[in-house]
C-alpha positions in Angstrom: 0.0 0.0 -0.1 1.0 3.5 -0.5 2.0 5.7 2.5 0.1 8.8 3.4 1.8 12.1 2.4 4.1 13.6 5.1 7.0 15.8 5.5 10.4 14.9 6.4 13.3 16.4 8.4 16.5 15.2 9.2 18.0 17.2 12.0 21.6 17.2 13.2 21.2 18.2 16.8 18.9 17.1 19.5 17.7 20.6 20.3 16.5 21.0 16.6 14.7 17.7 16.7 12.9 18.5 19.9 11.9 21.8 18.4 10.6 20.1 15.2 8.3 17.9 17.4 7.1 20.6 19.5 6.0 22.8 16.5 4.4 20.1 14.6 1.4 18.5 16.4 1.4 14.8 15.6 4.8 14.5 14.3 6.7 11.2 14.9 10.3 10.2 15.5 11.9 8.0 12.8 14.5 5.8 14.1 15.0 2.3 12.4 11.6 2.5 11.0 10.9 -1.2 11.4 7.5 -0.4 13.4 6.6 3.0 12.1 6.9 2.5 8.4 4.6 -0.5 8.3 2.1 1.5 10.1 2.3 4.2 7.6 1.9 1.5 4.7 -1.1 0.2 6.2 -2.5 3.8 6.7 -2.9 3.2 10.5 -0.6 6.5 11.3 -0.8 9.6 9.5 2.0 12.0 11.0 2.2 15.2 9.2 6.0 15.2 9.7 8.8 12.5 10.3 11.8 13.7 12.3 14.6 11.3 11.4 17.1 11.1 14.2 19.7 9.1 12.3 22.1 12.0 12.5 21.9 12.9 16.0 25.2 12.5 17.7 25.8 10.6 20.9 22.9 8.2 21.0 24.2 5.1 19.0 26.7 3.7 21.7 26.7 0.9 24.2 28.6 1.8 27.5 29.5 -0.6 30.3 30.4 1.0 33.6 30.5 0.0 37.2 27.2 1.8 37.5 25.5 -0.5 35.0 24.8 -0.5 31.2 24.0 2.4 29.2 22.4 1.9 25.7 21.8 4.6 23.3 18.4 4.8 21.7 19.8 4.5 18.2 21.8 1.2 19.1 20.6 -1.5 16.7 19.9 -5.0 17.6 22.9 -6.3 15.6 25.2 -4.0 17.6 24.0 -6.0 20.7 24.5 -9.3 19.2 27.9 -8.6 18.3 29.3 -6.7 21.3 31.3 -9.3 23.2 31.3 -7.4 26.5 27.6 -8.1 27.0 28.2 -11.9 27.4 29.3 -11.0 31.0 27.8 -7.3 31.4 24.4 -8.4 30.6 24.0 -11.8 29.0 20.1 -11.9 29.3 19.9 -8.7 27.3 22.2 -10.3 24.5 20.5 -13.7 24.7 17.1 -12.0 24.2 18.2 -10.4 20.8 18.0 -14.0 19.3 14.3 -13.8 19.6 13.9 -10.3 17.8 12.4 -10.8 14.5 14.7 -11.7 11.8 18.4 -10.8 10.7 17.2 -8.0 8.3 15.0 -6.4 11.0 17.8 -6.6 13.6 20.2 -4.9 11.2 17.8 -1.8 11.2 15.8 -1.9 14.3 16.6 0.1 17.3 16.4 0.0 21.0 14.6 3.3 21.4 12.2 2.6 18.4 10.9 -0.6 20.0 10.5 1.2 23.6 8.7 4.1 21.9 6.3 1.6 19.9 5.7 -0.2 23.2 4.3 -3.3 21.9 3.3 -5.5 24.8 4.5 -8.5 22.9 7.9 -7.2 22.1 11.1 -8.3 23.8 12.7 -5.1 24.6 9.9 -3.4 26.6 9.6 -6.7 28.6 13.3 -6.6 29.3 13.2 -2.9 30.4 10.5 -3.8 32.8 12.0 -6.9 34.4 15.4 -5.3 34.7 14.1 -2.0 36.4 15.7 0.0 33.6 15.4 3.9 33.4 14.5 5.4 30.0 15.8 8.8 29.4 14.1 11.2 27.4 14.8 14.9 26.1 11.9 17.3 25.4 11.6 21.0 25.4 11.6 21.0 29.1 15.0 19.1 29.2 15.9 15.6 30.1 14.1 13.3 32.4 14.7 9.5 33.5 11.4 7.5 33.5 11.3 4.2 35.4 10.2 1.5 33.1 7.3 0.6 35.5 6.0 4.0 34.7 7.0 4.3 31.2 4.5 1.9 29.6 0.9 3.2 29.9 -0.9 0.8 27.6 -0.8 -1.1 24.4 1.2 1.1 22.0 1.1 3.9 24.5 3.9 5.3 26.7 4.5 8.2 29.2 6.4 10.2 26.4 5.4 13.8 25.8 4.7 14.6 22.1 8.1 16.5 22.0 10.2 14.0 23.7 12.7 11.8 22.2 14.4 8.7 23.9 18.2 9.1 24.2 19.2 6.1 26.2 18.2 3.2 28.4 19.9 2.7 31.7 20.2 -0.9 33.2 21.4 -1.4 36.7 24.6 -3.5 37.3 24.6 -7.2 36.5 25.9 -9.3 39.3 28.5 -11.9 38.6 27.2 -15.5 39.0 23.6 -14.4 38.4 21.2 -17.0 37.2 19.0 -16.1 34.3 16.9 -17.4 31.4 14.6 -16.1 28.6 11.8 -18.1 27.0 9.3 -17.1 24.3 6.8 -19.0 22.1 6.0 -17.8 18.6 4.2 -19.6 15.9 7.4 -19.3 13.7 10.9 -18.0 14.6 10.9 -14.3 14.3 7.1 -13.8 14.7 5.8 -11.7 17.6 5.6 -13.8 20.7 2.4 -15.3 21.7 4.0 -15.0 25.1 7.4 -14.7 26.8 8.9 -14.9 30.2 12.3 -13.3 31.4 13.8 -14.6 34.9 16.9 -13.7 36.8 18.0 -14.2 40.4 21.0 -14.4 42.6 21.9 -17.3 44.8 23.5 -17.0 48.3 26.1 -19.5 49.8 23.1 -21.8 51.1 21.5 -22.0 47.7 18.7 -19.7 48.6 17.0 -17.4 45.9 18.0 -13.8 46.3 16.2 -10.8 44.7 14.3 -12.7 41.9 12.8 -10.8 38.9 10.3 -12.5 36.7 8.7 -10.7 33.8 6.2 -11.5 31.1 5.3 -10.3 27.7 2.2 -10.9 25.6 0.1 -11.3 28.9 -1.4 -7.9 29.0 -1.6 -4.3 27.6 1.9 -3.7 28.8 5.0 -5.8 29.9 4.3 -7.2 33.4 6.3 -8.0 36.6 5.0 -11.2 38.2 5.4 -10.0 41.6 3.4 -12.9 43.3 5.8 -15.5 41.6 9.0 -13.2 42.8 7.7 -13.3 46.4 7.1 -17.1 46.3 10.6 -17.7 45.1 12.6 -15.2 47.5 14.5 -16.9 50.2 13.7 -20.3 48.9 15.9 -23.2 47.3 14.9 -24.0 43.7 13.5 -27.4 43.3 10.7 -29.1 41.4 7.9 -28.3 44.2 8.9 -24.6 44.0 9.0 -24.5 40.1 5.5 -26.1 40.1 4.2 -23.7 42.6 5.7 -20.7 40.4 4.1 -22.2 37.4 0.7 -22.1 38.9 1.2 -18.6 40.3 2.4 -17.2 36.9 -0.7 -18.6 35.2 -2.8 -17.1 37.9 -1.2 -13.8 37.8 -2.0 -12.8 34.2 -5.2 -11.8 32.3 -4.3 -11.9 28.7 -6.5 -11.1 25.9 -7.7 -13.5 23.2 -7.0 -12.8 19.4 -6.7 -14.9 16.2 -3.6 -16.5 17.4 -4.6 -17.9 20.8 -7.3 -17.9 23.4 -6.8 -16.1 26.7 -6.8 -19.3 28.5 -4.0 -20.8 26.2 -1.8 -17.7 26.9 -2.3 -18.1 30.7 -1.3 -21.7 30.4 1.7 -20.7 28.2 3.0 -18.1 30.8 3.0 -20.7 33.4 4.9 -23.3 31.1 7.5 -20.7 30.0 8.0 -19.5 33.7 8.7 -23.1 34.6 11.1 -23.6 31.8 12.9 -20.4 32.5 13.3 -21.1 36.2 14.6 -24.7 35.3 17.2 -23.3 32.8 18.2 -20.4 35.2 18.6 -22.8 38.1 20.8 -25.2 35.9 23.5 -22.5 35.4 26.6 -23.5 37.0 27.9 -20.0 38.2 29.1 -19.7 41.8 27.0 -17.7 44.4 27.4 -14.2 45.0 28.9 -13.0 48.4 26.3 -10.8 50.4 23.9 -11.0 47.6 21.0 -8.6 48.1 
């Protein structure tokens, strides 16, 4: 299908980009274009102006520091796949990328674009939520850091103001020895997930779970934290009984919608199954415990 008519701008400074958004009601940011351009092609979006941020400096790098991981909004999925530092700095983040669409999409799609699109079945919003990320945005009033828990408002809706542009995502430090896993199910590899679950936790010297994080995608209008499952895991030793309990709690914790791909009951069951698989895989990792975890 043909796209609707729109104007196009490619600013070279962040200030210029913000001013363009503020001065043009309904204008949209163009990053990798892997979500926005199909919406235009199907006439599901009619922005009067596209503000292309490909020339903005300083938002296309990955920084690993003692304070955590900083990922620029223009970082592409293929950069994350290829960055060897992430195998230790944030292996869950890197492993997730294998589930994102196909190679061609990963070569163009960006971190900031996925977050701003806020598809509740997409991997990046789910990871930001389960990892307690901060999403930094800049608008006419200056920069602000938005907690992932507050960023996703509803399906395809975020807390971004119309004139704001995401510039980076901040991940907390990743503990050595952390146990983690990511599982999702899609009809075909590269399709949007029917459901997915990310899990990570630390383990103390006695083998007890410390600071568990369990998140789900495809199970609601936004990415979710399964806090009931986390509370059941905390302070316990992971075994078959605990995994079975977590599976039941995960299924009971979500209220997914039905669509042409799956019923709500199927998705509830799928979240439980994926939670059990992720916990089993995370528990099987042979890293050592963390001193004074938590």
